[in-house]
Backbone as a ProteinNet text record, in pm:
[ID]
protein_1_A
[PRIMARY]
MKYTVSSGNIFQDLELPNASDRFAKVKLASMIYDLIEAKNLTLIETTQVLGINEDKLAALKNGRLQSFSLEQLFSFLVALGQNIEIIVTPSSELSHNGTITVMEPTSSSSR
[TERTIARY]
143.4	140	231.6	318.9	414.2	369.3	376.8	340.1	423.4	424.6	496.5	396.7	408	320.6	371.5	281.5	318.5	358.3	448	487.5	384.1	293.4	198.2	242.4	363.1	417.1	466.3	390.2	423.9	561	598.6	728.3	842.9	822.3	921.5	927.1	810.8	805.6	878.7	871.8	940.2	1084.6	1126.7	1263.2	1302.4	1205.1	1232.3	1297.5	1381.4	1443.4	1338	1364.7	1275	1133.3	1123	993.4	898.2	947	856	809.9	895.9	857.1	749.7	771.1	676.3	539.7	542.3	417.4	346.1	421.9	363.4	294.9	358.6	299.2	167.9	165.3	42.7	-69.2	-37.9	-141.1	-190.7	-99.2	-138.9	-224.1	-184.3	-261.2	-400.7	-410.4	-540.4	-628.8	-569.4	-644.6	-691.3	-605.3	-640.1	-756.9	-746.1	-852.6	-984.7	-979	-1100	-1162.7	-1079.4	-1130.7	-1195.8	-1135.2	-1192.8	-1330.6	-1339.2	-1467	-1569.5	-1527.7	-1619.3	-1672.7	-1589.1	-1630.1	-1704.3	-1716.3	-1784.1	-1728.4	-1597.3	-1533.9	-1531.4	-1558.3	-1546.5	-1399.1	-1371.2	-1234.2	-1176.3	-1251.3	-1204.4	-1183.2	-1278	-1264.1	-1140.9	-1119.6	-1004.7	-873.2	-862.4	-736.8	-713.4	-820.5	-806.5	-765.7	-829.3	-798.3	-654.5	-613.7	-479.4	-372	-412	-314.9	-232.6	-295.3	-226.2	-313.5	-251.9	-327.8	-393	-474.3	-548.5	-456.4	-344.7	-251	-192.9	-154.6	-100.3	-207.5	-331.2	-440.2	-464.4	-460.8	-477.9	-366.4	-243.1	-130.6	-153.2	-197.3	-223.8	-331.5	-441.7	-552.9	-517.2	-424	-385.9	-262.4	-216.4	-105.2	31.4	42.1	172.6	232.6	303	340.4	486.7	561.4	704.6	731.9	645.1	671.4	619.5	560.4	508.4	599.8	632.9	709.6	611.2	663	578.8	524.8	609.1	567.2	451.4	456.3	348.5	218.4	228.5	109.3	53.7	143	98.1	22.3	75.5	10.7	-127.4	-144.9	-276.8	-375.1	-329.4	-416.5	-456.8	-362.6	-392.7	-493	-473.4	-565.9	-706.2	-714.2	-843.8	-899.2	-837.8	-890.2	-845.5	-733.3	-684	-566.1	-552.6	-436.2	-337.2	-209.7	-105.1	-21.9	-3	81.8	200.4	318.9	439.2	501.2	519.7	578.8	707.5	815.5	944.2	977.6	1006.3	1042.2	1168.1	1244.3	1363.4	1323.4	1407.9	1382.7	1416.1	1367.6	1393.8	1542.9	1585.5	1727.1	1769.6	1675.4	1707	1726.1	1671.4	1677.8	1777.4	1853.8	1947.3	1886.8	1781.7	1718.2	1580.2	1543.9	1409.8	1312.9	1185.8	1083	985.3	904.4	796.6	666.4	576.8	448.5	338.2	238.1	122.2	8	-49.9	-161.7	-284.8	-396.8	-522.2	-586.4	-671.1	-739.9	-823.1	-840.5	-916.8	-1066.2	-1113.7	-1256.9	-1276.8	-1390.2	-1417.7	-1453.9	-1473.8	-1507.5	-1389.9	-1268.1	-1150.8	-1150.8	-1228	-1233.3	-1341.1
-3479.2	-3343.3	-3257.6	-3180.9	-3096.3	-2951.3	-2880.7	-2740.5	-2669.2	-2537.7	-2454.9	-2365.8	-2358.2	-2272	-2129	-2036	-1895.4	-1833	-1738.5	-1661.5	-1553.9	-1530.2	-1420.3	-1298.1	-1302.3	-1193.8	-1254.3	-1235.3	-1293.9	-1249.5	-1126.1	-1074.5	-1147.2	-1180.2	-1257.8	-1400.3	-1457.2	-1593.7	-1603.9	-1497.2	-1494.2	-1447.1	-1420.1	-1375.8	-1248.7	-1156.4	-1028.5	-933.1	-841.7	-744.7	-651.1	-601.9	-508.4	-562.9	-690	-757.6	-690.9	-652.2	-591.4	-453.4	-376.7	-246	-262.9	-357.7	-381.8	-422.7	-513.1	-561.3	-448.6	-364.6	-250.3	-156.8	-130.7	-43.5	-101.5	-231.5	-296.1	-282.1	-305.6	-294	-150.5	-53.1	87.3	127.3	84.8	116.8	55.5	-63.6	-127.9	-49.3	-1.3	79.8	209.9	271.8	395.9	371	266	233.2	206.8	132.5	105	233.7	327.3	455.5	537.4	537.8	609.5	551.8	421.2	354.5	383.8	375.3	397.8	540.5	635.1	775.8	811.8	714.1	736	856.8	871.6	983.6	959.6	1063	1054.4	1060.2	1035.7	1043.8	1182.5	1283.9	1422.5	1454.7	1417.5	1444.2	1374.6	1251	1174.6	1238.3	1280.2	1343.2	1474	1546.4	1672	1646.5	1550.6	1519.9	1470.5	1382.5	1324.4	1411.7	1506.6	1593.9	1524.7	1429.9	1359	1362.2	1332.5	1331	1193.9	1184.3	1061.3	942.6	966.4	857.8	798.5	887	839.7	765.1	814.9	747.9	609.8	597.8	468	372.5	422.3	339.2	291.3	381.1	346.3	238.6	258.2	162.8	27.6	27.2	-97.4	-163.3	-109.8	-172.6	-149	-52.2	-16.1	90.2	44.6	131	172.8	140.4	172.5	320.7	404.9	549.3	616.3	538.1	592.7	555	653.8	625.8	592	531.7	506.2	637.4	740.9	871.7	929.1	909.7	960.4	884.7	754.5	675.7	717.7	746.7	798.4	929.8	1017.4	1147.5	1131.1	1031.3	1004.2	962.6	877.8	834.9	953.2	1040.9	1160.7	1248.6	1265.6	1346.6	1286.5	1155.9	1087.6	1079.1	1155.4	1166.4	1059.6	995	888.8	938.6	880.5	903.1	790.2	821.4	720.6	716.9	597.1	578.2	492.8	534.7	457.8	413.3	283.3	226	155.1	187.9	126.7	28.7	-97.2	-200.7	-272.2	-329.3	-403	-531.7	-574	-701.3	-815	-932.5	-1048.5	-1081.2	-1153.3	-1189.1	-1278.2	-1351.5	-1442.7	-1370.3	-1250.9	-1175.8	-1061.7	-1042.3	-930.2	-807.3	-828	-718.3	-691	-564.4	-527.7	-538.6	-520.7	-526.8	-411.8	-389.5	-292.4	-371.1	-344	-411.5	-307.1	-322.4	-233.7	-308.2	-244.7	-305.5	-219.1	-283.8	-211.2	-195.7	-94.2	-76.1	-199.3	-223.7	-340.5	-322.3	-197.9	-175.2	-78.2	-89.5	-0.9	140.5	159.3	293.7	389	336.8	422.5	496.1	448.5	511.4	608
-497.7	-547.1	-460.2	-523.7	-451.9	-459.8	-348.5	-344.9	-239	-249	-153.9	-81.9	48.4	126.6	115.2	86.9	70.8	203.9	195.5	313.8	344.9	249.8	262.5	183	131.6	49.8	-80.8	-187.1	-317.3	-366.4	-335.1	-379.2	-309	-182.7	-107.5	-161.7	-189	-242.7	-376.2	-456.6	-586	-574.8	-450.4	-419.1	-495.2	-506	-570.2	-470.8	-519.6	-427.9	-368.6	-249.2	-179.9	-165.6	-131.4	-124.5	-25.6	90.8	189.4	144.2	78.5	24	-83.5	-172.9	-281.3	-226.3	-128.6	-71	4.6	73.9	144.6	45.6	-67.8	-169.5	-221.3	-244.3	-294	-191.5	-65.8	37.7	51.1	46.7	54.6	-65.6	-185	-305.6	-297.4	-243.3	-226.8	-130.4	-23.1	72.9	7.5	-70.9	-140.2	-235.7	-313.5	-408.2	-334.5	-223.8	-144.8	-92.2	-48.4	1.8	-109.5	-226.3	-340.4	-372.8	-373.4	-401.3	-292.3	-166.2	-53.8	-52	-96.5	-99.2	-227.7	-318.8	-447.4	-523	-521.1	-589.5	-740.1	-815.5	-960.7	-998.4	-1125	-1175.3	-1151.3	-1186.1	-1169.7	-1021.9	-936.5	-792.8	-736.6	-780.1	-729.3	-770.1	-895.4	-939	-864.9	-836.2	-761.8	-617.2	-552	-411.7	-397.6	-489.1	-479.4	-543.2	-626.1	-691	-798.3	-868.2	-975.6	-1101.1	-1215	-1339.8	-1361.3	-1465.5	-1492.9	-1522.3	-1588.2	-1618.5	-1490.4	-1397.8	-1269.6	-1189.6	-1194.5	-1124.5	-1183.3	-1315.1	-1380.3	-1338.2	-1331.4	-1287.6	-1144.4	-1058.1	-918.9	-908.8	-979.6	-974.2	-1034.3	-1130.5	-1196.9	-1136.6	-1022.6	-952.6	-1013.5	-1101.3	-1157.6	-1065.4	-964.1	-851.7	-850.6	-955.5	-957.5	-941.8	-996.4	-993.4	-865.8	-774.7	-649	-533.3	-452.5	-330.8	-218.5	-113.3	4	59	59.6	109.8	28.2	-101.3	-185.7	-157.5	-139	-106	30.2	125.2	255.1	236.8	151.3	131.5	68.6	-17.5	-75.8	33.9	125.3	234.9	322.4	351	430.5	356.4	225.4	144.8	144.6	164.3	169.6	311.7	402.7	538.5	635.4	605.6	693.3	777.2	894.1	979.1	954.7	967.6	950.7	1078	1130.8	1248.1	1207	1242.1	1210.6	1342	1354.7	1475.6	1435.3	1499.3	1469.5	1581.4	1541.9	1639.1	1590.7	1681.5	1637.7	1566	1471.4	1403.3	1498.6	1465.6	1551.8	1550.8	1650.1	1658.6	1542.6	1484.5	1375.6	1243.4	1234.8	1109.2	1121.1	1017.2	1014.9	947.8	870.4	798.3	855.2	860.5	902.8	787.3	816.7	713.6	731.1	631.4	638.2	633.9	727.9	732.4	736.6	652.6	651.5	718	818.5	889.9	871.8	845.5	831.7	968.3	984.8	1113	1146.2	1275.1	1317.5	1301.4	1292.8	1272.4	1158	1091.4	977.5	1023.2	1154.2	1203.7	1191.6	1169.3	1154.6	1022.1	925.8	793.4	792
[MASK]
+++++++++++++++++++++++++++++++++++++++++++++++++++++++++++++++++++++++++++++++++++++++++++++++++++++++++++++++

């Protein structure tokens, strides 16, 4: 049986352009959705907190993220009471291109 081990980024495995950006958006959207659920926000409350309409919220929840920028997803997290830290580091010597990585807090007390 032949198989390929995943890199951990499905977009990279499929050799899609902007794989790290796409994967970062998915992780951020997942965090946003988890926060909405944890806060038990209604549809109306969520649209008010995030400042988007129901169609945009449905797109966000269903992973249709093309119309969302990373900055917009960051602003949603801030609106949901989260802090965002951005750390810039050099890429490895083997790589010519940098990547974007989204890391979740190590403890749930950060939420």
